[in-house]
The first five atom37 places (N, CA, C, CB, O) and aatype in JSON, in Angstrom:
{
  "aatype": [12, 16, 3, 10, 15, 9, 16, 0, 0, 2, 19, 19, 0, 7, 6, 7, 0, 19, 16, 6, 1, 7, 9, 0, 15, 0, 16, 19, 0, 0, 7, 5, 19, 19, 18, 11, 3, 0, 16, 7, 11, 13, 0, 10, 0, 3, 16, 3, 15, 0, 16, 0, 9, 9, 1, 11, 14, 18, 7, 9, 0, 10, 2, 7, 0, 0, 16, 7, 5, 14, 9, 19, 19, 10, 1, 15, 7, 14, 9, 16, 9, 7, 0, 16, 19, 16, 11, 7, 19, 0, 18, 18, 10, 15, 7, 16, 0, 7, 7, 9, 4, 14, 19, 0, 3, 19, 0, 0, 7, 3, 18, 16, 0, 9, 10, 7, 10, 0, 16, 15, 0, 15, 19, 10, 10, 19, 3, 9, 5, 0, 14, 3, 19, 19, 10],
  "atom_mask": [
    [1, 1, 1, 1, 1],
    [1, 1, 1, 1, 1],
    [1, 1, 1, 1, 1],
    [1, 1, 1, 1, 1],
    [1, 1, 1, 1, 1],
    [1, 1, 1, 1, 1],
    [1, 1, 1, 1, 1],
    [1, 1, 1, 1, 1],
    [1, 1, 1, 1, 1],
    [1, 1, 1, 1, 1],
    [1, 1, 1, 1, 1],
    [1, 1, 1, 1, 1],
    [1, 1, 1, 1, 1],
    [1, 1, 1, 0, 1],
    [1, 1, 1, 1, 1],
    [1, 1, 1, 0, 1],
    [1, 1, 1, 1, 1],
    [1, 1, 1, 1, 1],
    [1, 1, 1, 1, 1],
    [1, 1, 1, 1, 1],
    [1, 1, 1, 1, 1],
    [1, 1, 1, 0, 1],
    [1, 1, 1, 1, 1],
    [1, 1, 1, 1, 1],
    [1, 1, 1, 1, 1],
    [1, 1, 1, 1, 1],
    [1, 1, 1, 1, 1],
    [1, 1, 1, 1, 1],
    [1, 1, 1, 1, 1],
    [1, 1, 1, 1, 1],
    [1, 1, 1, 0, 1],
    [1, 1, 1, 1, 1],
    [1, 1, 1, 1, 1],
    [1, 1, 1, 1, 1],
    [1, 1, 1, 1, 1],
    [1, 1, 1, 1, 1],
    [1, 1, 1, 1, 1],
    [1, 1, 1, 1, 1],
    [1, 1, 1, 1, 1],
    [1, 1, 1, 0, 1],
    [1, 1, 1, 1, 1],
    [1, 1, 1, 1, 1],
    [1, 1, 1, 1, 1],
    [1, 1, 1, 1, 1],
    [1, 1, 1, 1, 1],
    [1, 1, 1, 1, 1],
    [1, 1, 1, 1, 1],
    [1, 1, 1, 1, 1],
    [1, 1, 1, 1, 1],
    [1, 1, 1, 1, 1],
    [1, 1, 1, 1, 1],
    [1, 1, 1, 1, 1],
    [1, 1, 1, 1, 1],
    [1, 1, 1, 1, 1],
    [1, 1, 1, 1, 1],
    [1, 1, 1, 1, 1],
    [1, 1, 1, 1, 1],
    [1, 1, 1, 1, 1],
    [1, 1, 1, 0, 1],
    [1, 1, 1, 1, 1],
    [1, 1, 1, 1, 1],
    [1, 1, 1, 1, 1],
    [1, 1, 1, 1, 1],
    [1, 1, 1, 0, 1],
    [1, 1, 1, 1, 1],
    [1, 1, 1, 1, 1],
    [1, 1, 1, 1, 1],
    [1, 1, 1, 0, 1],
    [1, 1, 1, 1, 1],
    [1, 1, 1, 1, 1],
    [1, 1, 1, 1, 1],
    [1, 1, 1, 1, 1],
    [1, 1, 1, 1, 1],
    [1, 1, 1, 1, 1],
    [1, 1, 1, 1, 1],
    [1, 1, 1, 1, 1],
    [1, 1, 1, 0, 1],
    [1, 1, 1, 1, 1],
    [1, 1, 1, 1, 1],
    [1, 1, 1, 1, 1],
    [1, 1, 1, 1, 1],
    [1, 1, 1, 0, 1],
    [1, 1, 1, 1, 1],
    [1, 1, 1, 1, 1],
    [1, 1, 1, 1, 1],
    [1, 1, 1, 1, 1],
    [1, 1, 1, 1, 1],
    [1, 1, 1, 0, 1],
    [1, 1, 1, 1, 1],
    [1, 1, 1, 1, 1],
    [1, 1, 1, 1, 1],
    [1, 1, 1, 1, 1],
    [1, 1, 1, 1, 1],
    [1, 1, 1, 1, 1],
    [1, 1, 1, 0, 1],
    [1, 1, 1, 1, 1],
    [1, 1, 1, 1, 1],
    [1, 1, 1, 0, 1],
    [1, 1, 1, 0, 1],
    [1, 1, 1, 1, 1],
    [1, 1, 1, 1, 1],
    [1, 1, 1, 1, 1],
    [1, 1, 1, 1, 1],
    [1, 1, 1, 1, 1],
    [1, 1, 1, 1, 1],
    [1, 1, 1, 1, 1],
    [1, 1, 1, 1, 1],
    [1, 1, 1, 1, 1],
    [1, 1, 1, 0, 1],
    [1, 1, 1, 1, 1],
    [1, 1, 1, 1, 1],
    [1, 1, 1, 1, 1],
    [1, 1, 1, 1, 1],
    [1, 1, 1, 1, 1],
    [1, 1, 1, 1, 1],
    [1, 1, 1, 0, 1],
    [1, 1, 1, 1, 1],
    [1, 1, 1, 1, 1],
    [1, 1, 1, 1, 1],
    [1, 1, 1, 1, 1],
    [1, 1, 1, 1, 1],
    [1, 1, 1, 1, 1],
    [1, 1, 1, 1, 1],
    [1, 1, 1, 1, 1],
    [1, 1, 1, 1, 1],
    [1, 1, 1, 1, 1],
    [1, 1, 1, 1, 1],
    [1, 1, 1, 1, 1],
    [1, 1, 1, 1, 1],
    [1, 1, 1, 1, 1],
    [1, 1, 1, 1, 1],
    [1, 1, 1, 1, 1],
    [1, 1, 1, 1, 1],
    [1, 1, 1, 1, 1],
    [1, 1, 1, 1, 1]
  ],
  "atom_positions": [
    [[-55.02, -25.9, -17.23], [-55.23, -25.1, -18.35], [-55.17, -23.82, -16.95], [-56.86, -25.46, -19.56], [-55.67, -23.95, -15.84]],
    [[-54.47, -22.75, -17.44], [-55.05, -21.59, -16.83], [-56.1, -20.62, -16.47], [-54.71, -21.2, -17.07], [-56.43, -19.59, -17.06]],
    [[-56.53, -21.08, -15.48], [-58.5, -20.57, -15.78], [-58.4, -18.86, -15.63], [-60.01, -21.36, -14.04], [-57.39, -18.44, -16.2]],
    [[-58.93, -18.15, -15.22], [-59.02, -16.79, -15.38], [-59.23, -16.37, -13.54], [-60.45, -16.37, -16.62], [-60.06, -16.97, -12.85]],
    [[-58.7, -15.72, -13.21], [-58.69, -15.66, -11.46], [-59.77, -14.7, -11.58], [-57.11, -15.04, -10.44], [-59.42, -13.55, -11.81]],
    [[-61.34, -15.0, -11.46], [-62.69, -13.93, -11.68], [-62.82, -13.54, -9.88], [-64.56, -14.98, -12.56], [-63.13, -14.43, -9.08]],
    [[-62.58, -12.39, -9.5], [-63.23, -11.68, -8.56], [-64.76, -11.43, -9.06], [-62.43, -10.39, -8.29], [-65.13, -10.61, -9.91]],
    [[-65.76, -12.6, -8.11], [-67.01, -12.36, -8.35], [-67.59, -10.85, -8.27], [-67.64, -13.19, -7.52], [-68.09, -10.33, -9.27]],
    [[-67.51, -10.2, -7.12], [-68.24, -9.2, -7.17], [-67.59, -7.83, -8.05], [-68.54, -8.97, -5.75], [-67.68, -6.71, -7.56]],
    [[-67.04, -8.02, -9.16], [-66.64, -7.5, -9.83], [-66.5, -8.0, -11.36], [-65.82, -7.23, -9.24], [-65.79, -7.67, -12.3]],
    [[-67.75, -9.13, -11.11], [-68.62, -8.82, -12.49], [-69.68, -8.61, -13.08], [-68.6, -9.32, -13.05], [-70.75, -9.06, -12.66]],
    [[-69.57, -7.89, -14.14], [-71.04, -6.6, -14.82], [-71.44, -6.87, -15.77], [-70.83, -5.06, -15.22], [-70.58, -7.18, -16.6]],
    [[-72.83, -6.92, -16.2], [-72.83, -6.67, -17.45], [-72.77, -5.43, -18.75], [-73.59, -7.16, -17.44], [-73.53, -4.46, -18.63]],
    [[-72.33, -5.47, -19.31], [-72.2, -4.18, -20.13], [-72.78, -3.82, -21.0], [0.0, 0.0, 0.0], [-72.82, -4.45, -22.06]],
    [[-73.58, -2.4, -20.75], [-74.72, -1.6, -21.84], [-75.01, -2.79, -22.89], [-73.96, 0.02, -22.82], [-73.87, -3.08, -23.26]],
    [[-75.93, -3.68, -23.59], [-76.62, -4.06, -24.39], [-76.64, -5.69, -24.85], [0.0, 0.0, 0.0], [-77.15, -6.38, -25.74]],
    [[-75.41, -5.92, -23.24], [-75.73, -7.15, -23.29], [-77.67, -7.91, -22.99], [-74.63, -7.56, -22.24], [-78.74, -7.42, -22.63]],
    [[-77.22, -9.25, -23.39], [-78.75, -9.71, -23.63], [-78.32, -10.93, -22.16], [-79.29, -10.56, -25.77], [-77.22, -11.45, -21.98]],
    [[-79.24, -11.07, -21.53], [-79.22, -11.99, -20.54], [-80.21, -12.74, -20.61], [-79.15, -11.55, -19.42], [-80.94, -12.58, -21.59]],
    [[-80.57, -13.82, -19.6], [-81.83, -14.1, -19.15], [-81.32, -14.91, -17.3], [-82.73, -15.33, -20.57], [-80.31, -15.23, -16.67]],
    [[-83.06, -14.88, -17.13], [-83.27, -14.94, -15.61], [-83.34, -16.84, -15.71], [-85.03, -13.88, -14.92], [-83.52, -17.63, -16.64]],
    [[-83.14, -16.97, -14.51], [-83.39, -18.68, -14.73], [-83.23, -19.44, -12.91], [0.0, 0.0, 0.0], [-83.15, -18.64, -11.98]],
    [[-83.21, -20.33, -12.74], [-82.41, -21.12, -11.69], [-81.45, -22.56, -11.91], [-83.46, -21.49, -10.74], [-81.19, -23.41, -12.76]],
    [[-81.16, -22.22, -10.69], [-79.31, -23.27, -10.31], [-79.85, -24.05, -9.96], [-77.93, -22.94, -9.11], [-80.69, -24.04, -9.06]],
    [[-79.3, -25.42, -10.95], [-79.33, -26.5, -10.33], [-77.47, -27.28, -9.59], [-80.18, -27.4, -11.57], [-76.81, -28.32, -9.55]],
    [[-77.46, -26.17, -9.26], [-76.34, -26.53, -8.88], [-75.54, -24.58, -7.92], [-75.5, -27.33, -10.61], [-75.89, -23.42, -8.12]],
    [[-74.49, -25.15, -7.0], [-73.75, -24.07, -6.8], [-72.87, -23.03, -8.18], [-72.81, -24.73, -5.85], [-71.93, -23.36, -8.91]],
    [[-73.5, -21.95, -8.12], [-72.81, -21.01, -9.42], [-71.89, -19.98, -8.45], [-74.22, -19.95, -10.6], [-72.2, -19.73, -7.28]],
    [[-70.55, -19.33, -9.23], [-70.16, -18.06, -9.1], [-70.44, -17.02, -9.68], [-69.28, -18.01, -9.17], [-70.1, -17.3, -10.83]],
    [[-70.79, -16.08, -9.71], [-70.69, -14.81, -10.65], [-69.4, -15.21, -11.76], [-70.28, -13.24, -9.61], [-68.38, -15.88, -11.69]],
    [[-69.78, -14.74, -12.37], [-68.47, -15.46, -13.72], [-68.01, -16.16, -14.12], [0.0, 0.0, 0.0], [-67.0, -16.02, -14.82]],
    [[-68.67, -17.49, -13.77], [-68.52, -18.71, -14.2], [-69.18, -19.43, -14.98], [-68.45, -19.25, -13.49], [-70.14, -19.83, -14.32]],
    [[-69.27, -20.02, -16.45], [-69.8, -21.06, -17.15], [-70.35, -21.45, -17.38], [-69.77, -21.59, -17.21], [-70.0, -22.61, -17.59]],
    [[-72.47, -21.09, -17.77], [-73.06, -22.58, -17.31], [-73.7, -22.94, -18.5], [-74.17, -22.65, -15.98], [-73.52, -22.58, -19.66]],
    [[-74.33, -23.56, -18.09], [-75.37, -24.96, -19.37], [-76.12, -24.88, -18.83], [-75.16, -26.68, -19.73], [-75.97, -24.77, -17.61]],
    [[-77.32, -24.92, -19.37], [-79.28, -24.97, -19.54], [-79.08, -26.62, -19.67], [-80.35, -23.93, -21.46], [-78.77, -27.22, -20.7]],
    [[-79.3, -27.13, -18.52], [-79.55, -28.43, -18.5], [-81.19, -28.91, -18.77], [-79.01, -28.85, -17.17], [-82.07, -28.07, -18.96]],
    [[-81.47, -30.34, -18.76], [-82.55, -30.43, -19.78], [-84.16, -30.23, -19.31], [-82.4, -31.85, -20.4], [-85.21, -30.44, -19.91]],
    [[-83.83, -29.66, -17.79], [-85.21, -29.27, -16.99], [-85.26, -27.36, -17.24], [-85.01, -29.85, -14.87], [-86.2, -26.59, -17.03]],
    [[-83.67, -27.01, -17.84], [-84.12, -25.36, -17.84], [-83.39, -24.9, -16.55], [0.0, 0.0, 0.0], [-83.74, -23.85, -16.01]],
    [[-82.68, -25.43, -16.19], [-82.3, -25.0, -14.93], [-80.75, -24.94, -15.61], [-82.72, -26.07, -13.47], [-80.49, -25.63, -16.6]],
    [[-79.79, -24.1, -15.01], [-78.16, -23.83, -15.14], [-77.28, -24.33, -14.03], [-77.85, -22.28, -15.19], [-77.59, -24.17, -12.85]],
    [[-76.08, -24.99, -14.44], [-75.36, -25.4, -13.86], [-74.05, -25.49, -14.47], [-75.83, -26.27, -13.47], [-74.13, -25.11, -15.63]],
    [[-72.9, -25.84, -14.16], [-71.37, -25.55, -14.36], [-71.55, -26.36, -15.57], [-70.11, -26.04, -13.12], [-72.17, -27.42, -15.62]],
    [[-70.63, -25.43, -17.06], [-70.3, -26.34, -17.76], [-68.7, -26.62, -17.59], [-70.77, -26.02, -19.06], [-67.94, -25.98, -16.87]],
    [[-68.41, -27.62, -18.34], [-67.04, -27.6, -18.32], [-66.42, -28.76, -19.66], [-66.59, -28.04, -16.65], [-66.48, -29.99, -19.56]],
    [[-65.81, -27.95, -20.95], [-65.49, -28.57, -21.65], [-64.84, -29.87, -21.94], [-65.23, -28.01, -21.87], [-64.57, -29.94, -23.14]],
    [[-64.49, -30.96, -21.26], [-64.06, -31.94, -21.51], [-64.72, -33.23, -20.34], [-62.6, -31.6, -21.58], [-64.14, -34.14, -19.74]],
    [[-66.12, -32.82, -20.39], [-67.26, -33.57, -19.66], [-67.78, -34.89, -21.05], [-68.79, -32.15, -19.14], [-68.1, -34.69, -22.22]],
    [[-67.7, -35.85, -20.46], [-68.46, -36.96, -21.45], [-69.55, -36.7, -21.94], [-68.79, -38.14, -20.93], [-69.83, -36.82, -23.13]],
    [[-70.72, -36.06, -20.5], [-72.13, -35.41, -21.36], [-71.7, -34.5, -21.96], [-73.41, -34.83, -20.62], [-70.77, -33.77, -21.61]],
    [[-72.74, -34.41, -23.56], [-72.35, -33.18, -24.58], [-73.11, -31.89, -23.71], [-73.11, -33.42, -26.46], [-72.61, -30.77, -23.62]],
    [[-74.01, -32.18, -23.28], [-75.22, -30.75, -23.29], [-73.85, -30.25, -22.02], [-77.71, -31.1, -22.5], [-73.29, -29.18, -22.26]],
    [[-73.49, -30.88, -21.03], [-72.23, -30.41, -19.91], [-71.26, -29.42, -20.53], [-71.23, -31.78, -19.41], [-71.01, -28.38, -19.92]],
    [[-70.54, -29.78, -22.05], [-69.96, -29.46, -22.94], [-70.43, -27.95, -23.35], [-70.09, -30.48, -23.83], [-69.65, -27.0, -23.51]],
    [[-71.88, -27.9, -23.47], [-72.51, -26.52, -24.62], [-73.0, -25.93, -23.55], [-73.85, -26.79, -26.03], [-73.91, -26.16, -22.75]],
    [[-71.73, -24.62, -23.81], [-71.77, -23.17, -22.76], [-72.95, -22.05, -23.26], [-70.06, -22.22, -22.85], [-72.79, -21.32, -24.23]],
    [[-74.41, -22.07, -22.2], [-75.59, -20.94, -22.46], [-74.52, -19.48, -22.32], [-77.15, -21.02, -20.96], [-74.59, -18.51, -23.07]],
    [[-73.45, -19.65, -21.08], [-73.4, -18.43, -20.48], [-72.73, -18.41, -20.0], [0.0, 0.0, 0.0], [-71.88, -19.3, -20.01]],
    [[-72.68, -16.95, -18.99], [-71.96, -16.64, -17.87], [-73.09, -16.02, -16.88], [-70.72, -15.66, -18.24], [-74.02, -15.26, -17.13]],
    [[-72.57, -16.78, -15.32], [-73.62, -15.85, -14.66], [-72.89, -14.83, -14.34], [-74.38, -16.36, -13.43], [-71.67, -14.72, -14.36]],
    [[-73.96, -13.83, -13.93], [-73.79, -12.66, -13.01], [-74.46, -12.21, -11.55], [-74.06, -11.74, -13.77], [-74.74, -11.14, -11.0]],
    [[-74.54, -13.37, -11.3], [-74.35, -13.39, -9.85], [-74.3, -14.7, -8.82], [-75.36, -12.64, -9.45], [-74.91, -15.63, -9.35]],
    [[-73.91, -14.98, -7.88], [-73.65, -16.23, -6.96], [-75.34, -17.31, -7.07], [0.0, 0.0, 0.0], [-76.39, -16.68, -6.93]],
    [[-75.44, -18.88, -7.31], [-76.9, -18.71, -6.11], [-76.42, -20.37, -5.99], [-79.16, -18.15, -6.88], [-75.6, -21.19, -6.41]],
    [[-76.97, -20.29, -5.56], [-76.91, -22.25, -4.61], [-77.87, -22.48, -5.53], [-77.52, -22.74, -2.46], [-78.26, -21.59, -6.28]],
    [[-78.36, -23.75, -5.54], [-79.51, -24.87, -5.46], [-80.25, -24.39, -5.58], [-79.82, -25.65, -4.56], [-80.26, -23.6, -4.63]],
    [[-81.47, -24.15, -6.46], [-82.65, -23.42, -6.77], [-82.77, -22.36, -6.3], [0.0, 0.0, 0.0], [-83.83, -22.03, -5.78]],
    [[-81.69, -21.55, -6.34], [-81.64, -20.0, -6.44], [-82.14, -19.6, -7.31], [-80.57, -19.4, -6.5], [-82.74, -20.45, -7.98]],
    [[-82.18, -18.5, -7.69], [-82.79, -17.62, -8.84], [-80.97, -17.05, -9.27], [-84.29, -16.06, -8.13], [-80.01, -16.79, -8.54]],
    [[-81.23, -17.04, -11.21], [-79.77, -16.63, -11.2], [-79.75, -16.1, -12.67], [-78.6, -17.92, -10.84], [-79.98, -16.96, -13.51]],
    [[-79.49, -14.62, -13.19], [-79.2, -14.48, -13.96], [-77.72, -14.75, -15.37], [-79.6, -13.83, -13.48], [-76.63, -15.21, -15.04]],
    [[-77.85, -14.6, -15.95], [-76.86, -15.37, -17.11], [-76.87, -14.77, -17.97], [-77.08, -16.65, -17.64], [-77.86, -14.64, -18.69]],
    [[-75.57, -14.11, -18.2], [-75.24, -13.22, -19.52], [-74.91, -13.99, -21.09], [-73.82, -12.36, -19.12], [-74.06, -14.84, -21.31]],
    [[-76.11, -13.23, -22.29], [-75.99, -14.76, -22.91], [-75.37, -14.59, -24.18], [-77.45, -15.58, -23.15], [-74.99, -15.42, -25.01]],
    [[-75.34, -12.91, -24.17], [-74.14, -12.11, -25.22], [-73.96, -11.06, -24.84], [-74.37, -11.85, -26.68], [-74.62, -10.57, -23.92]],
    [[-72.88, -10.35, -25.58], [-72.32, -8.99, -25.24], [-71.1, -8.7, -24.19], [0.0, 0.0, 0.0], [-70.36, -9.55, -23.68]],
    [[-71.07, -7.39, -23.99], [-70.17, -7.14, -23.42], [-70.38, -7.65, -21.66], [-69.96, -5.72, -23.81], [-71.41, -7.44, -21.03]],
    [[-69.14, -8.36, -21.1], [-69.17, -8.55, -19.7], [-67.63, -7.75, -19.2], [-69.32, -10.36, -19.34], [-66.58, -7.81, -19.84]],
    [[-67.82, -7.16, -18.12], [-66.48, -7.21, -17.56], [-66.87, -8.5, -16.22], [-65.9, -5.37, -16.94], [-67.68, -8.69, -15.32]],
    [[-65.67, -9.14, -16.88], [-65.48, -10.44, -16.24], [-64.92, -10.29, -14.92], [-64.62, -11.32, -17.04], [-65.27, -11.16, -14.13]],
    [[-64.24, -9.5, -14.54], [-63.88, -9.18, -13.32], [-62.23, -9.96, -13.11], [0.0, 0.0, 0.0], [-61.8, -10.08, -11.96]],
    [[-61.62, -10.33, -13.98], [-60.78, -11.06, -14.05], [-59.71, -9.57, -15.21], [-61.44, -12.82, -14.66], [-59.96, -8.78, -16.13]],
    [[-58.88, -9.85, -14.59], [-57.37, -9.71, -16.03], [-57.74, -10.61, -17.16], [-55.46, -10.44, -15.48], [-58.02, -11.8, -17.04]],
    [[-57.7, -9.54, -18.87], [-57.72, -10.49, -19.5], [-56.97, -9.39, -20.59], [-59.13, -11.34, -19.67], [-56.89, -8.16, -20.51]],
    [[-56.31, -10.61, -21.95], [-55.73, -9.79, -22.97], [-56.26, -9.28, -23.9], [-54.99, -10.23, -23.47], [-56.85, -10.01, -24.68]],
    [[-56.22, -7.41, -24.2], [-56.93, -7.56, -25.22], [-56.71, -8.2, -27.03], [-57.22, -6.41, -25.1], [-55.62, -8.19, -27.6]],
    [[-58.11, -8.77, -27.73], [-57.94, -9.43, -28.86], [-57.75, -11.15, -28.86], [0.0, 0.0, 0.0], [-57.76, -12.13, -29.62]],
    [[-57.58, -10.77, -27.5], [-57.72, -12.91, -27.18], [-58.43, -13.54, -27.44], [-57.85, -13.64, -26.01], [-59.41, -12.84, -27.67]],
    [[-58.68, -14.6, -27.6], [-60.27, -15.24, -27.57], [-60.1, -16.24, -26.07], [-60.72, -16.46, -29.35], [-59.02, -16.72, -25.72]],
    [[-61.29, -16.39, -25.39], [-61.39, -17.04, -24.33], [-62.32, -17.68, -24.54], [-61.41, -16.48, -23.29], [-63.4, -17.32, -25.02]],
    [[-61.75, -19.37, -23.94], [-62.68, -19.91, -24.05], [-63.15, -21.06, -22.64], [-62.45, -20.37, -25.35], [-62.83, -20.74, -21.5]],
    [[-63.7, -22.01, -22.82], [-64.69, -22.41, -21.68], [-63.63, -23.89, -21.47], [-66.77, -22.67, -22.25], [-63.62, -24.97, -22.07]],
    [[-62.72, -23.28, -20.24], [-62.16, -25.09, -19.35], [-62.57, -26.29, -19.51], [-62.41, -25.31, -17.94], [-63.64, -26.65, -20.0]],
    [[-61.66, -26.96, -19.08], [-61.28, -27.9, -18.57], [-61.63, -27.97, -17.1], [0.0, 0.0, 0.0], [-61.72, -29.07, -16.56]],
    [[-61.81, -26.93, -16.49], [-62.57, -27.06, -14.84], [-63.91, -26.4, -15.09], [-61.65, -26.08, -13.37], [-64.26, -25.36, -15.66]],
    [[-64.96, -28.1, -13.99], [-66.65, -27.17, -14.36], [-66.18, -25.05, -14.46], [-68.27, -27.59, -12.18], [-65.33, -24.16, -14.41]],
    [[-66.88, -25.26, -14.53], [-67.66, -23.61, -15.0], [-66.48, -21.91, -15.33], [0.0, 0.0, 0.0], [-66.8, -20.72, -15.34]],
    [[-65.07, -22.6, -15.56], [-63.67, -21.88, -15.65], [-63.84, -21.28, -17.2], [0.0, 0.0, 0.0], [-64.64, -21.45, -18.11]],
    [[-62.71, -20.53, -17.01], [-62.56, -19.46, -18.51], [-60.98, -19.67, -18.46], [-63.18, -17.36, -18.4], [-60.13, -19.74, -17.57]],
    [[-60.99, -19.72, -19.72], [-59.14, -20.08, -20.27], [-58.89, -19.52, -21.41], [-58.65, -21.74, -20.61], [-59.83, -19.3, -22.17]],
    [[-57.86, -19.26, -21.69], [-57.43, -18.53, -23.18], [-57.26, -19.5, -24.11], [-56.04, -17.69, -23.2], [-57.21, -20.66, -23.72]],
    [[-57.16, -19.23, -25.4], [-57.29, -20.11, -26.58], [-55.87, -20.42, -26.45], [-57.85, -19.46, -28.08], [-55.63, -21.35, -27.23]],
    [[-54.49, -19.97, -25.64], [-53.7, -21.31, -25.47], [-53.24, -22.22, -25.08], [-53.28, -21.45, -25.53], [-52.25, -22.9, -25.38]],
    [[-54.85, -22.31, -23.54], [-54.59, -23.13, -22.68], [-55.51, -23.82, -23.35], [-54.62, -22.85, -21.28], [-54.87, -24.87, -23.39]],
    [[-56.65, -24.11, -23.99], [-57.35, -25.35, -24.78], [-56.77, -26.45, -24.96], [-57.68, -25.1, -26.0], [-56.91, -26.76, -26.15]],
    [[-56.27, -27.09, -24.5], [-55.99, -28.72, -24.11], [-56.51, -29.86, -25.73], [-57.35, -29.17, -22.33], [-57.52, -29.79, -26.42]],
    [[-55.49, -30.67, -25.81], [-56.28, -31.88, -26.44], [-56.79, -32.77, -25.62], [-55.54, -32.65, -27.3], [-56.3, -33.23, -24.58]],
    [[-58.4, -33.13, -26.44], [-58.77, -33.76, -26.31], [-60.24, -32.85, -24.81], [0.0, 0.0, 0.0], [-61.07, -33.35, -24.05]],
    [[-59.81, -31.38, -25.13], [-61.22, -30.78, -24.9], [-61.71, -30.06, -26.49], [-61.12, -29.46, -23.49], [-61.13, -29.45, -27.4]],
    [[-63.4, -30.63, -26.13], [-64.13, -29.84, -27.04], [-64.59, -28.15, -27.22], [-65.11, -30.47, -26.95], [-65.45, -27.63, -26.51]],
    [[-64.07, -27.66, -27.96], [-63.72, -26.51, -28.01], [-64.84, -25.93, -28.2], [-62.81, -26.23, -28.81], [-65.52, -26.55, -29.02]],
    [[-65.5, -24.68, -27.64], [-65.91, -23.63, -27.31], [-65.65, -22.74, -26.97], [-66.32, -23.65, -26.94], [-65.12, -22.56, -25.87]],
    [[-66.11, -21.34, -28.27], [-65.49, -20.15, -27.66], [-67.0, -19.18, -26.76], [-64.6, -19.13, -29.18], [-68.22, -19.01, -26.74]],
    [[-65.93, -18.89, -26.26], [-67.0, -17.82, -25.03], [-66.98, -16.6, -25.67], [-66.34, -17.48, -23.22], [-68.08, -16.12, -25.91]],
    [[-65.7, -15.81, -26.11], [-65.9, -14.84, -27.13], [-64.26, -13.98, -26.86], [0.0, 0.0, 0.0], [-63.3, -14.39, -26.22]],
    [[-64.42, -12.65, -27.64], [-62.92, -11.68, -27.4], [-62.72, -10.96, -26.17], [-62.75, -10.48, -28.45], [-63.67, -10.49, -25.54]],
    [[-61.66, -10.85, -25.84], [-61.53, -9.48, -24.69], [-61.15, -8.47, -25.86], [-60.05, -9.59, -23.17], [-60.52, -8.74, -26.89]],
    [[-61.86, -6.8, -25.32], [-61.89, -5.92, -25.65], [-60.94, -4.99, -25.23], [-62.81, -5.75, -25.55], [-60.49, -4.09, -25.95]],
    [[-60.54, -5.28, -23.72], [-60.23, -4.28, -22.98], [-59.09, -5.55, -22.33], [-61.61, -3.4, -22.02], [-58.66, -6.6, -22.82]],
    [[-58.84, -4.78, -20.81], [-57.93, -5.77, -20.33], [-59.17, -6.19, -19.24], [-56.24, -5.18, -19.72], [-58.8, -7.08, -18.48]],
    [[-60.68, -5.68, -19.0], [-61.2, -6.54, -18.34], [-62.76, -7.06, -18.89], [-61.12, -5.97, -17.05], [-63.48, -7.96, -18.45]],
    [[-62.95, -6.2, -19.95], [-64.57, -6.59, -21.13], [-63.77, -7.89, -21.69], [-65.16, -5.03, -22.9], [-62.61, -8.08, -22.05]],
    [[-64.62, -8.47, -21.64], [-64.99, -9.64, -22.78], [-66.35, -9.59, -23.72], [-65.15, -11.04, -21.98], [-67.5, -9.47, -23.32]],
    [[-66.02, -9.66, -24.68], [-66.94, -9.54, -25.47], [-67.5, -11.24, -25.82], [-66.35, -8.61, -26.68], [-66.75, -12.08, -26.31]],
    [[-68.85, -11.48, -25.48], [-69.27, -12.62, -25.13], [-70.07, -13.02, -26.38], [-69.99, -12.59, -23.82], [-71.18, -12.5, -26.52]],
    [[-69.5, -14.11, -27.56], [-70.34, -14.57, -28.53], [-70.34, -16.08, -28.5], [-69.97, -14.03, -29.84], [-70.0, -16.57, -29.58]],
    [[-70.52, -16.64, -27.87], [-70.64, -18.08, -27.79], [-70.89, -19.05, -28.46], [-71.18, -18.31, -27.24], [-71.94, -19.68, -28.57]],
    [[-69.76, -19.23, -28.99], [-69.63, -20.6, -30.49], [-69.03, -22.05, -30.26], [-68.42, -20.04, -31.85], [-67.82, -22.28, -30.38]],
    [[-69.95, -22.98, -29.91], [-69.73, -24.33, -29.05], [-70.48, -25.39, -30.53], [-70.89, -24.32, -27.04], [-71.65, -25.53, -30.9]],
    [[-68.95, -26.09, -31.15], [-69.58, -26.83, -32.6], [-69.52, -28.68, -32.15], [-68.23, -26.36, -34.39], [-69.66, -29.67, -32.86]],
    [[-69.21, -28.52, -30.53], [-68.3, -29.67, -30.19], [-67.9, -31.23, -31.54], [-69.22, -30.29, -28.7], [-68.29, -32.27, -32.07]],
    [[-66.64, -29.99, -31.4], [-65.38, -30.34, -32.19], [-64.57, -30.79, -30.49], [-64.55, -28.67, -33.38], [-64.65, -30.45, -29.31]],
    [[-63.81, -31.75, -31.35], [-62.85, -32.18, -30.61], [-61.17, -31.85, -30.7], [-63.11, -33.39, -30.75], [-60.56, -31.79, -31.77]],
    [[-60.48, -31.62, -29.18], [-59.34, -31.49, -30.11], [-58.3, -32.62, -30.12], [-58.64, -30.23, -29.8], [-57.33, -32.57, -30.88]]
  ]
}
């Protein structure tokens, strides 16, 4: 898969975005996709994980955090993702932990988890849909 090459310093929530504060249970960079674990902490999501909860993206990190540090997660709404995206293209959780890839790069054996649609060359409108269906 060809994941987005995200510049963490350029990841910014847009107006009207829904966010949630929490604690990281692993090292996370801004722009990476996270799931919420059983303890309520955030770690990197991965579409081809054998563990169902890890395949379920919860949001996109707005800041970097080490284990045990505070993190802000964008749950829905616009995000300047810090990478070049193609307007009108759907972006998905990738098989690389925390990664984001375009729909064309979703591979057989992946559990589909759409993150959102690009509304410009830099903005992703996040609306997570993760039915836990394998391709």
